[in-house]
C-alpha positions as a printed Julia matrix, in Angstrom:
311×3 Matrix{Float64}:
  1.74   20.9   -15.25
  2.49   17.36  -14.06
  3.6    14.05  -15.5
  1.24   11.14  -16.13
  3.03    8.36  -14.28
  2.59    4.61  -14.09
  4.12    3.45  -10.8
  5.5    -0.1   -10.51
  6.59   -1.45   -7.12
  5.75   -4.03   -4.5
  7.38   -3.91   -1.01
  7.42   -1.33    1.76
 10.62    0.07    0.23
  8.61    1.39   -2.72
  5.81    3.11   -0.79
  7.51    6.44    0.09
  8.35    6.99   -3.58
  4.74    6.42   -4.62
  3.51    8.77   -1.91
  6.18   11.36   -2.72
  5.27   11.47   -6.4
  1.6    11.87   -5.54
  2.35   14.67   -3.06
  4.5    16.4    -5.68
  1.38   16.81   -7.82
  2.02   14.18  -10.48
 -0.91   12.25  -11.94
 -0.42    8.6   -10.98
 -2.67    6.99  -13.56
 -2.07    3.41  -12.41
 -0.05    1.27  -10.04
  1.38   -2.12  -11.0
  2.37   -4.46   -8.2
  2.84   -8.16   -7.5
 -0.38  -10.16   -7.03
 -1.64  -10.84   -3.48
  0.22  -13.71   -1.79
 -0.82  -16.22    0.89
 -0.23  -14.75    4.33
 -2.05  -13.59    7.4
 -3.1   -16.02   10.08
 -1.83  -19.51    9.19
 -1.1   -18.29    5.68
 -4.67  -18.9     4.57
 -5.52  -15.35    3.52
 -4.35  -13.55    0.4
 -2.41  -10.43    1.45
 -2.03   -7.4    -0.8
  1.46   -5.93   -1.17
  2.36   -2.75    0.76
  2.27   -0.8    -2.52
 -1.16   -2.24   -3.35
 -2.5    -1.13    0.02
 -0.95    2.33   -0.28
 -2.36    2.8    -3.79
 -5.86    1.93   -2.65
 -5.65    4.5     0.15
 -4.62    7.07   -2.47
 -7.47    6.08   -4.77
 -5.2     4.9    -7.59
 -6.21    2.0    -9.89
 -4.12   -1.13   -9.22
 -3.1    -3.87  -11.67
 -1.49   -7.15  -10.6
 -0.48   -9.18  -13.69
  1.61  -12.28  -13.03
  3.78  -11.2   -15.96
  3.61   -9.32  -19.26
  3.65  -12.29  -21.62
  0.04  -11.74  -22.6
 -0.18   -9.2   -25.46
 -3.38   -7.85  -23.88
 -1.44   -6.88  -20.72
  1.13   -5.03  -22.82
 -1.57   -3.21  -24.74
 -3.38   -2.3   -21.51
 -0.14   -0.77  -20.24
  0.41    1.24  -23.43
 -3.23    2.35  -23.53
 -2.76    4.24  -20.27
 -0.97    6.89  -22.37
  1.48    7.69  -19.59
  4.42   10.03  -19.91
  6.72    7.8   -17.89
  6.85    4.66  -15.76
  8.6     4.77  -12.39
  9.86    1.4   -11.12
 11.02    0.74   -7.56
 11.49   -2.89   -6.46
  8.67   -4.19   -8.63
  9.95   -7.76   -8.8
  9.31   -8.57  -12.46
 11.58   -8.29  -15.48
  9.98   -5.86  -17.91
  9.82   -6.69  -21.62
 10.8    -4.14  -24.24
  7.12   -3.48  -24.98
  6.75   -2.11  -21.44
 10.11   -0.32  -21.37
  9.04    1.59  -24.47
  5.33    1.74  -23.6
  5.35    5.32  -22.33
  6.33    8.6   -23.97
  9.55    9.03  -21.96
 10.38    5.44  -21.04
 10.92    3.82  -17.63
 13.01    5.11  -14.72
 14.17    2.86  -11.92
 15.15    3.69   -8.34
 18.03    1.32   -7.53
 19.68    0.94   -4.12
 23.38    0.93   -4.99
 26.1     2.98   -6.63
 25.93    1.45  -10.08
 27.59   -0.38  -11.73
 28.46   -1.87   -8.34
 25.76   -4.25   -7.09
 23.45   -4.65  -10.02
 20.68   -7.12   -9.3
 18.39   -8.4    -6.58
 20.08   -7.82   -3.21
 22.23   -4.67   -3.4
 21.63   -3.54    0.19
 22.63   -6.83    1.76
 25.58   -7.4    -0.56
 27.03   -3.95    0.07
 27.11   -4.55    3.83
 28.34   -8.13    3.54
 31.22   -6.89    1.39
 32.14   -4.27    3.98
 31.35   -1.28    1.74
 31.58    2.04    3.55
 29.08    3.79    1.32
 26.23    3.05   -1.04
 23.38    5.13   -2.38
 20.25    5.49   -4.46
 20.4     5.96   -8.18
 17.69    6.95  -10.61
 18.44    5.29  -13.93
 16.68    4.99  -17.25
 15.83    1.36  -17.81
 16.88   -0.71  -20.79
 16.82   -4.44  -21.57
 19.98   -5.26  -19.58
 19.93   -5.88  -15.82
 20.42   -2.44  -14.2
 22.63   -1.35  -17.1
 20.87    1.85  -18.15
 22.26    5.38  -18.01
 22.13    7.19  -14.67
 20.1    10.34  -14.17
 20.65   11.13  -10.5
 22.8     9.81   -7.62
 22.51   10.24   -3.84
 25.28    8.7    -1.72
 24.7     7.27    1.77
 27.35    6.35    4.34
 27.18    2.84    5.81
 27.91    2.92    9.54
 30.26    0.35   11.01
 27.45   -1.46   12.83
 24.55   -0.57   10.52
 22.33   -3.52    9.61
 20.66   -4.19    6.28
 17.34   -3.29    7.86
 18.6     0.09    9.05
 20.18    0.84    5.67
 16.99   -0.24    3.91
 14.95    2.28    5.9
 17.41    5.09    5.21
 17.67    4.38    1.48
 13.9     4.07    1.22
 13.51    7.75    2.13
 16.56    8.95    0.22
 15.29    7.14   -2.85
 11.85    8.71   -2.6
 13.3    12.22   -2.49
 15.67   11.42   -5.36
 12.9    10.11   -7.61
 10.66   13.11   -6.93
 13.56   15.39   -7.82
 14.35   13.4   -10.95
 10.77   13.46  -12.18
 10.65   17.21  -11.61
 13.73   17.59  -13.78
 12.28   15.25  -16.39
  9.08   17.29  -16.51
 11.18   20.42  -17.06
 13.21   18.73  -19.8
 16.36   18.99  -17.7
 17.31   15.43  -16.71
 20.72   14.58  -18.23
 21.7    10.92  -18.54
 25.22    9.56  -18.0
 26.24    6.08  -19.22
 27.46    3.73  -16.51
 31.2     2.99  -16.36
 32.32   -0.28  -17.91
 34.61   -0.97  -14.95
 33.57   -1.98  -11.45
 30.56   -4.11  -12.34
 29.42   -6.4    -9.51
 26.22   -8.45   -9.28
 24.14   -8.65   -6.13
 22.8   -12.18   -6.28
 19.65  -13.01   -4.36
 20.44  -14.19   -0.82
 20.44  -17.97   -0.63
 19.5   -19.77    2.58
 22.63  -21.88    2.17
 24.86  -18.86    2.88
 23.16  -17.7     6.07
 25.07  -19.91    8.55
 27.82  -18.04   10.39
 31.35  -19.3     9.73
 33.38  -18.3    12.77
 36.58  -19.5    11.08
 36.49  -16.35    8.96
 38.03  -13.07   10.17
 35.98  -11.22   12.77
 35.32   -8.32   10.43
 33.85  -10.66    7.81
 31.68  -12.39   10.41
 30.41   -9.03   11.66
 29.58   -7.89    8.11
 27.84  -11.18    7.42
 25.64  -10.83   10.52
 24.59   -7.25    9.9
 24.15   -7.78    6.16
 21.54  -10.49    6.84
 19.69   -8.66    9.61
 16.78   -8.72   10.12
 15.98  -11.09    7.27
 16.73  -13.87    6.63
 19.11  -13.67    9.61
 22.57  -15.16   10.08
 22.62  -18.08   12.52
 24.74  -20.55   14.46
 24.07  -23.77   16.33
 24.8   -24.31   20.01
 24.01  -27.15   22.36
 21.23  -25.96   24.67
 19.93  -28.33   27.37
 21.67  -31.24   25.7
 20.44  -30.71   22.16
 21.57  -28.55   19.24
 19.54  -25.42   18.69
 19.65  -22.88   15.87
 19.98  -19.26   17.02
 19.82  -16.16   14.83
 22.1   -13.19   15.41
 20.52   -9.86   14.5
 23.2    -7.44   15.71
 26.9    -7.58   16.55
 30.01   -5.45   16.96
 33.71   -6.07   16.79
 35.07   -7.67   19.97
 38.44   -8.34   21.54
 40.09  -11.64   22.35
 41.49  -14.76   20.79
 40.64  -18.43   20.86
 39.46  -21.33   18.79
 36.95  -20.12   16.17
 33.43  -20.28   17.6
 34.58  -20.31   21.25
 32.61  -18.07   23.63
 35.25  -15.98   25.39
 33.28  -14.26   28.15
 29.85  -13.78   29.74
 29.0   -10.98   27.25
 28.91  -13.34   24.24
 32.21  -12.34   22.71
 33.04  -15.1    20.24
 36.45  -15.93   18.8
 36.81  -15.92   15.03
 39.55  -17.0    12.64
 41.14  -13.63   13.26
 39.9   -11.49   16.17
 36.43  -11.73   17.67
 32.87  -10.45   17.48
 30.44   -9.64   20.25
 26.87  -10.81   19.68
 24.38   -8.1    20.68
 20.91   -9.3    19.69
 19.75  -12.89   19.3
 16.59  -14.82   18.53
 15.62  -18.44   19.1
 13.26  -20.22   16.73
  9.74  -19.12   17.59
 11.0   -16.49   20.02
 11.32  -12.73   19.86
 14.59  -10.83   19.31
 16.37  -10.13   22.59
 19.39   -8.12   23.67
 22.25  -10.46   24.58
 21.9    -9.92   28.35
 18.17  -10.73   28.26
 18.75  -13.7    25.97
 21.38  -15.18   28.3
 19.06  -14.97   31.3
 16.71  -17.42   29.59
 19.26  -19.35   27.54
 22.67  -19.56   29.25
 25.65  -19.93   26.9
 28.63  -20.27   29.27
 32.17  -19.17   28.55
 33.96  -21.97   26.73
 30.91  -23.07   24.75
 31.73  -23.78   21.12
 29.32  -22.25   18.59
 29.15  -23.8    15.15
C-alpha cells in the first residue's frame, strides 16, 4: 500500500524529495510548483522550475497557480483526494483550506533545527550566525510560520569553512531521506508529533542585497561567516580600486587568516585581509561578468598588492 501524495516545491532543493517519494512507491497524484519565470537567453524565455521539469520527466501532472485565493484552485486541490501533501521550499504561503485539504494534512521539510531559524533563509542564517550544526526537520504544517509540531529530525554538522551552497547540497539529500522515512511511518500510522519548544525561536529573514557588502571592521570570524553564508548566491562583496577605478568583487570562499592591521588592509600576496579583530584569507573571487577564480588565478589577472585597502 502507498500514500496518495500531492507534492509542493519549486527549486532544485526540492527535487530529490520528489524523486525519493516516487522511488519509494508512493502515488504522486500531482505536483504544485511556482509558475514559469522569465529566464534563458536574455531573459526572454519562460523557464519551468526544477521541480516542474522533474515532475514532467516522471509523468506527474503539474499545477502552477500564482496563489490559492481563487476558490476554484482550493477546490481543485481538495478534489485530488490525496492522503497528504508534502511541501519542500514551495515558495507560497498556504491557506487553511490547503493545509486541511488532504486526509492527513501537510508535512514540510524545513532546513533548520526548529524553532531556530524559522522562515525564508535558514541555511544562510545558520552559517552567518556561526552555528556549528543545523539539520532537516519534517514538521506538520499549521497556519503559523514554521510553528507546527515536529515529526522527525536529522542533524548535520556545519564545517568551519562550509559555504551555504555546500550545506544546501548536503541538506537537500538528508531532507529527501528524512521525508521518505517520515512518509513511511505516516503510512504505517507510526509518526509521533512533538510540539516545538517555546524557547529559542529565531527568524531567518530573507537575504537583503543591502547586507551583502563585507564589513572588514567586524571581527575576522564574523567576516568569514558572512562570506561563506552568502556563497554562492547572492555573494558577499567588497570594492577595491583596480586600474584607477573602483570595482566590485565578490568573495565566494575564505578561511581564517593571521595578522593585524587597519580593517580592510591587504596584508600579504595571498589576499589575507585585516579585520576589526584578526584577519581572513580570501580564497575564491569573482569580478562582475567574470567566472569564479581561486585567489592565485584571480591575482594573476587582477593584481591587488599588499597594502591595498578594501572597502
